[in-house]
N, C-alpha and C positions, 0 to 999 in steps of 0.2 A: 790202355798204360805203359810204357816201355820206358827203366828209368834207367840214368849213367849210369854205368858199373866201369870199375876196372874190368881189363880186356881175360882172366883170368882165375872173373870168379862170377857168380851167376845176377841172370836175370828173373825176373817176376814178369810173365804177360799174361793181359786179359783179354782172352778174345772170346767177346761175351760172358757166357757165367761158368765159364773152362779157365783153370789156371795150370797154365805151364810155368816148369817149371826147367833151364837146360841152362849148363853148361859152357863158357865161353872159351872152348881152349883158342889159344897166341895164332893174332894173323886175323880173326874174325873180331865182329859182333855189330857197335851201333856204332854211330856219326857220334859224339863227345858234347857239348853243349859247351860252345864257343868257334869250335872245327869248322871253318868254312869249305874243307880240303880235304877231296877222300883219300883216308892214314889204311887203304888197306881190306878192312871192317865192313860187314856193312853189317843189313841193317833183319831185321828177322821177318823172316815170309811163313804167315800162317798157315799152318793143314786147313783146306775148305776152301781157297784162296779160286776163283771162279776166270778167268775166260772165255774170250768167242772172236769169232773171224768169221766172216763173211764173203761169197765171193759166187757170181756169175760166170755162170757156162760158156764160154766161148773158144772156138776153135782151133786157137791155137791153145785149154789144156788137154786141146782132145792127144787118146795115145796114138795114133793113127799121125798126127802133127807134131807130135811133141815129142815122140822115139820111131817110130819106124808106118809107115804106108802099107803096110802087112797089116796092122792091126787096124780093130776097131773103131770108128767116129765111136768112142766113149772117154772122160772123164781120166786121165793119167794119173795113175798112180804119185808119182811123185808128186803132181798140184795135187793130189788128196793131202798130201804128207806134209807141205808147206802151209797150207790152212789149220792144219793140225797147230803144228808150231810155232805160224804164229797169234792161234790161242795158249798158248800154254806163254808161248813169251805177254805176247797179251794180262794174262793172269796172275803177273809176277811185275810188273812191267811200275807200280805202281809202287814198289815197294825193292829197285831200287834208287839211287842215291845217280847225282848227276856225279859220273866216270866212272858206271860201271856200267855192263850189261850182261846178254845172258847169251852163252851158246848152247846149243844142242850138243850134246854127246854122245848120246842114246833112243833108238826109236824099233818099237818094237811091234807090227802094223798088222792088222787083215786087213784087205780091201774085199769087201763081201759082199757089195752091190754095184753093179753099171749105173751108169748118171751121160744121162747127152746131155750138147749142146742146150744153153739155153734156158736148166734151170740153173737155178739158184741152190748152191753148200753152206750150211751154218757149222765149223768145226765146235768144240768144246774141250776145255781143258780144264783141270780139276787138280791143286796141289794134295797128291796123298805121301813124301815123305819128302824131311830138312835133314837134308845131312852134313851139315857144315859145308858147304859152298853147293852143291849137287843138293838139286829139286826136281821131283820124283813125279808128272802126274797118270794121269787118265784120261787116254783124250777120245773121240771120239767127233764122227761127222756124218749125215748125214743133208738128201736132197727133200723134197718138197712129200716124196711120197713115203724113204724108207735111212732108216738108218744103212747106208755107206761102206761105215768100216770105223776100225774099235781095237785101243790099243794100250802103248804105252812107252813114255816119256819123258827123256831127262833133257836136263839145260843143264850147267855149271856158270855161277857167278864169280864174273872175268872183272878184273878191274884194264878196263881201257889204255893206259898207258902203260902197264906192264905190258901191258898183248903190245901194243901197236912196237913199244923197243924188243921184244921178239922177233916178231916181223920183221923189224927192221933188220937186225944182228940176221935173220932167217936169207932175207933179202938177201942182201949186203954176200954173205959167201958163197951164195949160191950165182952172185955176176964176180965173184975171184978166181972162177974153177973149181970150185966148190960143192 
């Protein structure tokens, strides 16, 4: 249960039998009772939140199709990272409010084993750290036989309205020759 508090105080969050006390810096926090729009604050994301993402490897996912014909016909590393990033997003999706999303900001992954077309790949992500709007994850992927990748990932919770405004300004500056 989360209690609504002013944005410069603390809140207590109970996750199972664990009590977490956290200060809410200005600019983040929780949606207060009675609010109907996003105000730049975010809901807390619990450590240990998990998500998965599964896909069946098709020819379009293979390194020799996706990147370069000289590569072997195996699941491409960028496609494995895509699955891992989607698992991370799925881990926190339920903690995002309307008007929020979470964009990838860092990936550190090792691709450990090859996977041929036709196999199912399942990626998993677990929240390991929340620092303001930055959320860190342990990520892994496996096919039906073995673990194929492992690493860490970071996402940043963003206000979509503010992001759209920044992108609009950037687009305008690019079209004006800047």
